[in-house]
LOSE-571714 format. One record per residue (C-alpha): x, y, z; residue in three letters; chain; residue number from 1. Coordinates in pm, whole numbers. Each point is the difference from the previous one (the first is absolute). Example, Ala and Ser with C-alpha at 12.3 -4.5 7.8 and 13.67 -1.06 7.14 Angstrom:
<nodes>
NODE; X; Y; Z; seti; guke; rolo
NODE; 1230; -450; 780; Ala; A; 1
NODE; 137; 344; -66; Ser; A; 2
</nodes>
This chain:
<nodes>
NODE; X; Y; Z; seti; guke; rolo
NODE; 1811; 2259; 4618; Unk; A; 1
NODE; -304; -203; -28; Unk; A; 2
NODE; -186; 232; -211; Unk; A; 3
NODE; 266; 5; -297; Unk; A; 4
NODE; 43; -366; -7; Unk; A; 5
NODE; -373; -27; -9; Unk; A; 6
NODE; -3; 225; -280; Unk; A; 7
NODE; 271; -170; -222; Unk; A; 8
NODE; -235; -354; 63; Unk; A; 9
NODE; -284; 167; -135; Unk; A; 10
NODE; 205; 186; -280; Unk; A; 11
NODE; 162; -397; -57; Unk; A; 12
NODE; -355; -86; -68; Unk; A; 13
NODE; -157; 236; -172; Unk; A; 14
NODE; 287; 0; -290; Unk; A; 15
NODE; -51; -386; 27; Unk; A; 16
NODE; -375; 41; -64; Unk; A; 17
NODE; 88; 251; -295; Unk; A; 18
NODE; 239; -223; -175; Unk; A; 19
NODE; -228; -324; 29; Unk; A; 20
NODE; -255; 215; -144; Unk; A; 21
NODE; 196; 125; -309; Unk; A; 22
NODE; 117; -334; -41; Unk; A; 23
NODE; -370; -104; 16; Unk; A; 24
NODE; -95; 234; -247; Unk; A; 25
NODE; 263; -82; -237; Unk; A; 26
NODE; -83; -330; -29; Unk; A; 27
NODE; -23; -171; -382; Unk; A; 28
NODE; 16; -323; -180; Unk; A; 29
NODE; -3; -65; -360; Unk; A; 30
NODE; -182; -267; -230; Unk; A; 31
NODE; -27; -37; -377; Unk; A; 32
NODE; -256; -95; -123; Unk; A; 33
NODE; -75; -188; -388; Unk; A; 34
NODE; -242; 187; -189; Unk; A; 35
NODE; -182; -30; -359; Unk; A; 36
NODE; 82; 372; -64; Unk; A; 37
NODE; 73; 78; -369; Unk; A; 38
NODE; 110; 348; -42; Unk; A; 39
NODE; 51; 390; 118; Unk; A; 40
NODE; -352; 57; 109; Unk; A; 41
NODE; -17; -368; 174; Unk; A; 42
NODE; 304; 144; 155; Unk; A; 43
NODE; -183; 374; 119; Unk; A; 44
NODE; -329; -196; 77; Unk; A; 45
NODE; 187; -208; 255; Unk; A; 46
NODE; 250; 238; 99; Unk; A; 47
NODE; -257; 245; 99; Unk; A; 48
NODE; -244; -228; 179; Unk; A; 49
NODE; 233; -127; 217; Unk; A; 50
NODE; 149; 347; 126; Unk; A; 51
NODE; -340; 34; 120; Unk; A; 52
NODE; 3; -265; 155; Unk; A; 53
NODE; 26; -31; 387; Unk; A; 54
NODE; 363; -78; 154; Unk; A; 55
NODE; 194; -59; -372; Unk; A; 56
NODE; 268; 257; -13; Unk; A; 57
NODE; 82; -45; -385; Unk; A; 58
NODE; -13; -252; -264; Unk; A; 59
NODE; 172; -39; -335; Unk; A; 60
NODE; -145; -239; -281; Unk; A; 61
NODE; 293; -141; -226; Unk; A; 62
NODE; -182; -73; -366; Unk; A; 63
NODE; 271; -202; -85; Unk; A; 64
NODE; -60; -274; 311; Unk; A; 65
NODE; -335; 135; 36; Unk; A; 66
NODE; 76; 7; 380; Unk; A; 67
NODE; -107; 247; 194; Unk; A; 68
NODE; 222; 91; 344; Unk; A; 69
NODE; -214; 136; 286; Unk; A; 70
NODE; 181; 200; 323; Unk; A; 71
NODE; -282; -43; 246; Unk; A; 72
NODE; -48; 17; 393; Unk; A; 73
NODE; -88; -329; 127; Unk; A; 74
NODE; -181; 172; 277; Unk; A; 75
NODE; -269; 154; -210; Unk; A; 76
NODE; -49; -235; -335; Unk; A; 77
NODE; 97; -358; -93; Unk; A; 78
NODE; 133; -204; -311; Unk; A; 79
NODE; -326; -159; -28; Unk; A; 80
NODE; -147; 358; 19; Unk; A; 81
NODE; 215; 103; -256; Unk; A; 82
NODE; -81; -250; -244; Unk; A; 83
NODE; -380; 53; 72; Unk; A; 84
NODE; 72; 370; -98; Unk; A; 85
NODE; 149; -87; -352; Unk; A; 86
NODE; -237; -275; -1; Unk; A; 87
NODE; -282; 238; -26; Unk; A; 88
NODE; 160; 252; -209; Unk; A; 89
NODE; -3; -253; -291; Unk; A; 90
NODE; 314; -175; 41; Unk; A; 91
NODE; 106; -313; 73; Unk; A; 92
NODE; 218; -36; 376; Unk; A; 93
NODE; 262; -318; -3; Unk; A; 94
NODE; -310; -278; 63; Unk; A; 95
NODE; -274; 245; 2; Unk; A; 96
NODE; -204; 43; -296; Unk; A; 97
NODE; -130; 374; -98; Unk; A; 98
NODE; -353; 80; 61; Unk; A; 99
NODE; -180; -60; -301; Unk; A; 100
NODE; -228; 330; 7; Unk; A; 101
NODE; 334; 214; 109; Unk; A; 102
NODE; 182; -206; -316; Unk; A; 103
NODE; -254; 79; -272; Unk; A; 104
NODE; 2; 339; 81; Unk; A; 105
NODE; 350; 6; -117; Unk; A; 106
NODE; 104; 177; -333; Unk; A; 107
NODE; 72; -287; -273; Unk; A; 108
NODE; 381; 47; 76; Unk; A; 109
NODE; -10; -77; 342; Unk; A; 110
NODE; -171; -316; -52; Unk; A; 111
NODE; 215; -298; -6; Unk; A; 112
NODE; 153; -64; -373; Unk; A; 113
NODE; -99; 349; -59; Unk; A; 114
NODE; 323; 98; -134; Unk; A; 115
</nodes>
């Protein structure tokens, strides 16, 4: 009888641990960053760069508002790192200016006033 109750205690602990691990793994947050993106090339460039960024689950740039919505795992990245990636890709990211070198390497249509 004692062995059976120990089994159920262990089973309960295992189930609770697995559930907690699963919830942590699925944890995500969302931010929207204002960018200086101009066109579809900008959209493709930013979304592709963010897709290869550790902790970013998905991103979507709305060209009408120039806001890029990013879903990310806060255990693996931060809003500051996401803004830094956007800046290093050549675009403004909220109050962070685009990296000058990266900006110069953008096609003409992707630069401010390019359209």
